[in-house]
N, C-alpha and C positions, 0 to 999 in steps of 0.2 A: 504494500500500500504506500502511495505517495502522500506525505504530509507536508504541505507548504508551510514556510516559516515566516512569521512577522516578528522582526526585531525592532524594539523601540529605544530611541535615544533622543533626549531633548525635545520630546513631543512629536518626533517624526518617525516614520518607518525608514529603517536604514539597512544597508548590507555592508559588512566590514570584511576585510581580508585579515585572517589570523587574529581576529578580535581587536585589531589596532587601526588599520588604514581604512578610512571611509571611502567606499566605492560608489554607493548609491544612497540617495536620500529623497524621500517623498513626503510632502505635506498632505497629499490627497488620500487620507485614510479611508474615506467612503469608497473610492475607486477600488481599493484592495479588498475591502469587506465584500463588495459585490463580486469581485473577481474570484474570491475564494469561497463563495457561498455554497457551491456544489460539492465541496469536499466534506467527508464524514469526520475529519479531524484536521485541525490547524494548530500549529505550534506558535505560541505567543510568549516572547521573552522580553522582560524589562531589563535592558542592558545597564541602564543607569543604576537601578537597584542592585543588580548583580555586582557592579563595580563599587558600590557604596558611594556613588556620586550624585545622589538624588533619586527621583522615582517618577514614574508615569502612571500612578495608580488610577487616576480618573480615566485615562485613555485605555488602560488595561480593562477596566470594568466596562467601559463603553463597548469595546470589541467583544468581550466575553458574553455580553448580552445578545450579540448578533451572530456569533459564529461558535461552532462546537470546538472549544479550544482546550489544549493542555498548556498550563501557564507556569512559567518559571521566572526566576530573577529576584533575589533578595528575600526569599521565603525562609525565615529563620525561627518561626514560632508557630504554635498551634493556632493562635489568633490570626496570623497572617494567612495561613493555609485556609482557614475557615472563611475568611473574608473573600478570597478568590473564588472559593467554591460557591459561596452565597451569591456572588456576582454572576454566576453562571458557568464557571469553568467546570469541565468534566473531570479533570485531574490536575494536580499540582506537581511541579517538579522541584524536588529538594536537591540542592547542590552543595555549596561550600559548608553549609551548616552541618552536613553529615560527617565532616572531617575535622572538626575541632578548631582550637585556637593555637597560638604559637607553641605552647608547651606540649601540645599533643599532635603536632603535625606528623602525618604518617600513620595515625591511628583512626580507625572508623569509630564514630560516636554511636555505637549500637544502642546506648541507653536513650539517646535522642530519637533515633529511628523507632525504637520500641514505643516511646511515648507518643510519637506522631501516629503510629499505626493504631494504638489503643484509643487515642482521642479523636482522630480524624477518620480512620478506617483504611486498612491496607489497600482496598480496591481504588482508593482515590489518590494513591501516591506513586510517583515515578522517582527513581533515583537518577539524578543527573551526574554522569561520570565523564568528565572532560580530560582527555589525555594528550600530552605532548611528549614526544620522544620516549614513549613507553611508561610515563609516570603521570599521575593525576595532577591537574592544575586547578587551583581554587582562587577565590577572591577575584573574579573576573579574569581568570587565566594569568594573573600576575605573580602567583606563587606556586611553585612545584613542590610536591611532597613525595616522600619515599614510600609510595604505595602504588601498586599496579591496579588496573581495572579488574583483573581477575580476583585479586585479593579482596578488593572492596565488595565485589558482587557476592563472593562466598559469605561475607559477614552480613550483608544486607538482605539476602534472599528471603528470610522469614517475614520481613517487614514491609515489603513494597510489592506493587502489582507488576512492575517491570522497570526497565532501564532505558534511559536515553544516553547513548554513548556518542560523544563528539570527538572526532579525530582532528584535533587542532592543527596538526601538521598539514592538513589539506584544506582547512576551512577557508572558504571563499576563493580558492585557487582554481576550481573546476578541473582538477587533475584526476578525479575519480576516487572512490572509496575502496581501500584494500579489502577484497572479499575474504582473504585469509584471516583477517582480524575478526570479521563478523562470524566466521565459522568457529574460531577459537572461543569467542565470547559465548556463542550458543551452547558450547559444551560445558559452560560454567553454571548454567541456570535453565530451569524449565519455565521461567517467567518470560513475559513479553520483552522483546528486544527491539529497540528503535535505534538507528544509527544516523549520523550526520557528519558532514565534512567532505566537501569536494565532489559530491554527487552531481553528475552532469548529463546523464542520458537515461532513456526509458529502458534500454537493454540492461543497464546497471541496476535499475530498480527491479526489473524482472528477475535478475540473478539473485538479488537479495530476497525477494519474495519467495523464490524457490526453496530457500533454506529457512523460511519462516520469519524473516526479518523485515520490518517496516523501514522506510527511508524518509528522512527529512531533507528537503531541498529548499534553498533560498536563492543564492546567486544565479543558479541555472534558470530559475523561473523569472527572476527580475531582469535577466539579460535575454530572455526569450529562447533559450536553448531547450527548455521544457515548456509545454503548453500549460496554461492555468485558466 
């Protein structure tokens, strides 16, 4: 399944290369809402909240009322998760909050994941696992920790409905997603797996679907490589 991505920064829909370089920006939110209306799932990420540089809460809630979204970015508490779900989100994506603070970098915060599962419900939770050069990156991809995606998934499996794995090495570059990584991650879990990062063609989406993996695409849609 193809899941189109909406990334928000400064009140605009944007596309970044490797989470840093701005490639595309659009103020026409209504246009993209209408364009993505036919999809059964859309990914919505508040990049400002993820990076700790502000938030786009009103815009997130506006879009969540109109599209079937999975929402991420800066969700660090039960209250924040519930607010997104109450606004209409189908699921929320937990990211950096799963991996602790400075003194615990490299350790999965299973007690936080367990609390979220108990208070919010496992079926509403996705674990966002962002990886660069084989290690998880947190805090808007600015900090790498000594933990692999496979290690994190093994610890988080009891508490989440699935995983959003982002291959930062290819994010926004349209160079393709490495199928062997998707296959390796599938072997770690029986939960739903969604992957992102460099996806550029329908053939690639079909190959991922053949092994039971859903695909998030952003840049390929916004540059018209993929129809939307």
